[in-house]
C-alpha positions in Angstrom: 118.4 88.9 107.3 118.5 91.3 110.4 116.6 94.7 110.4 119.9 96.2 110.9 121.7 94.8 108.2 124.0 96.7 105.8 126.1 96.5 103.0 129.9 98.0 102.9 131.4 98.4 99.4 134.7 100.4 99.0 135.1 102.8 97.0 138.3 101.4 93.7 138.3 105.3 91.9 136.9 107.4 95.3 134.7 110.4 94.2 135.4 114.3 95.7 132.6 116.6 96.2 132.3 119.6 97.9 135.8 119.3 99.2 136.0 115.7 100.7 136.3 112.4 99.4 134.3 109.7 99.3 135.7 105.8 99.4 133.0 103.8 100.4 129.0 103.6 101.0 127.1 102.1 103.7 123.9 100.7 102.2 120.8 100.0 104.4 118.2 97.6 103.8 115.5 99.4 100.7 112.1 100.4 101.6 109.2 100.9 99.6 109.5 104.3 99.9 112.6 104.1 98.7 111.4 102.2 95.8 108.5 104.6 95.2 110.6 107.6 94.9 112.5 106.0 91.5 109.0 106.7 89.9 110.1 109.6 89.1 113.3 109.2 87.2 113.6 108.8 83.4 115.6 105.6 82.5 116.8 102.4 84.0 119.8 104.5 85.6 118.4 107.6 86.9 116.3 105.1 88.9 119.7 103.2 89.9 120.9 106.5 90.6 118.2 107.4 92.9 118.4 103.9 94.7 121.9 104.6 95.3 122.2 108.2 97.1 118.7 107.0 99.3 120.0 103.8 100.1 124.0 105.2 100.6 122.2 108.2 102.4 124.5 110.8 99.6 122.9 113.4 97.6 121.8 112.0 94.2 125.4 115.0 92.8 128.0 112.7 94.9 125.9 109.2 92.7 126.2 110.7 90.3 130.2 110.5 90.1 130.4 107.2 90.5 132.2 105.4 88.1 130.5 102.3 86.2 133.5 100.1 87.2 132.9 101.1 91.1 128.4 100.4 90.0 129.4 97.2 89.5 130.5 95.7 92.6 128.0 98.2 94.0 124.8 96.0 92.2 126.0 92.9 93.1 126.8 94.0 96.3 123.7 95.4 97.2 121.4 92.8 95.7 120.1 91.9 98.7 119.4 94.3 100.1 117.3 95.4 97.1 114.8 92.2 96.4 113.6 92.0 92.9 114.0 96.0 91.8 116.8 95.8 89.1 115.2 92.6 87.3 111.7 94.5 87.2 113.1 97.9 86.2 116.2 96.8 84.5 
């Protein structure tokens, strides 16, 4: 994986926040600091929300509006960017 590798995910159900529609997210590779920041969250979904927000450059508020059907696609596509994070924090 190159240092600049990113993954783009087009949302099946766009999110509207502060009058803006978000229909795709671009994720970067996780850094250890991103993973450590999720320790403050309660439960697996809380950790997932924080990590998605960090890797996509969005806010937690935006991430909370993502539909569950889009979450499944996001998790599959970002798996190479997060190592074993989801298997260890399930």
